[in-house]
C-alpha positions in Angstrom: -2.3 -13.0 -26.0 -3.0 -14.1 -22.5 -3.0 -11.3 -19.8 -2.8 -11.3 -16.3 -2.8 -8.1 -13.5 0.1 -6.5 -12.5 0.6 -3.7 -9.6 3.2 -1.5 -9.2 3.2 0.2 -5.9 5.4 2.3 -3.5 4.7 3.5 -0.5 2.9 6.7 -1.3 1.0 5.9 -4.6 -0.4 3.2 -7.0 2.0 3.2 -9.8 0.3 1.2 -12.1 -3.1 -1.1 -11.5 -3.7 -3.6 -14.4 -3.9 -6.6 -16.9 -0.8 -6.8 -19.1 0.7 -9.2 -21.3 4.1 -9.4 -20.1 6.2 -7.5 -17.6 10.3 -7.4 -18.0 12.0 -6.1 -15.0 15.5 -5.6 -13.6 16.0 -8.8 -11.2 18.7 -8.9 -8.6 20.5 -12.0 -10.4 19.3 -10.2 -14.2 16.5 -9.3 -16.2 13.5 -11.2 -15.9 10.3 -11.2 -18.1 7.0 -12.4 -16.5 4.0 -13.6 -19.0 0.8 -15.4 -17.5 1.0 -18.4 -16.0 4.7 -18.1 -14.4 5.7 -20.1 -11.8 5.6 -18.2 -8.2 8.5 -16.4 -7.3 10.1 -13.6 -5.5 13.1 -11.3 -6.3 14.7 -8.5 -5.4 14.7 -5.8 -8.0 17.8 -3.7 -8.8 18.2 -0.1 -10.3 16.8 0.0 -13.8 13.8 0.0 -16.1 10.6 -2.0 -15.6 8.7 -2.4 -19.0 5.4 -3.8 -18.9 2.9 -4.1 -22.3 -0.9 -3.6 -22.1 -3.7 -3.2 -24.7 -2.8 0.6 -24.3 0.7 -0.5 -25.5 4.4 -0.2 -23.3 4.6 1.8 -20.3 7.7 2.1 -19.0 9.3 3.2 -15.3 12.7 3.9 -13.6 13.1 2.0 -9.9 16.1 2.3 -7.7 15.5 -0.9 -6.0 12.2 -3.3 -5.1 10.8 -6.5 -4.7 9.1 -8.3 -7.1 6.4 -11.2 -6.4 4.4 -13.6 -9.0 1.1 -15.6 -7.5 -1.7 -17.5 -9.1 -3.5 -14.1 -9.0 -0.8 -11.8 -10.5 2.2 -9.9 -10.1 2.8 -7.4 -7.5 5.9 -4.7 -7.4 7.0 -2.6 -4.1 8.8 0.0 -4.9 
């Protein structure tokens, strides 16, 4: 499966930085899943769980709010 770069960061630390096959996040309008080659978008995040998958397995992160941006170079989530 194709991978893409994902960065999850808060003001004081880098929470996750690596290549993943998918990321699922609680968007303000509902849950969304991003795969490689996703169309560019920006979305506010609601409280919930971010889940991403890489070669090491599944990673989960609890969030209260944030912003998700998908570009041609990867996906960034700011908490």
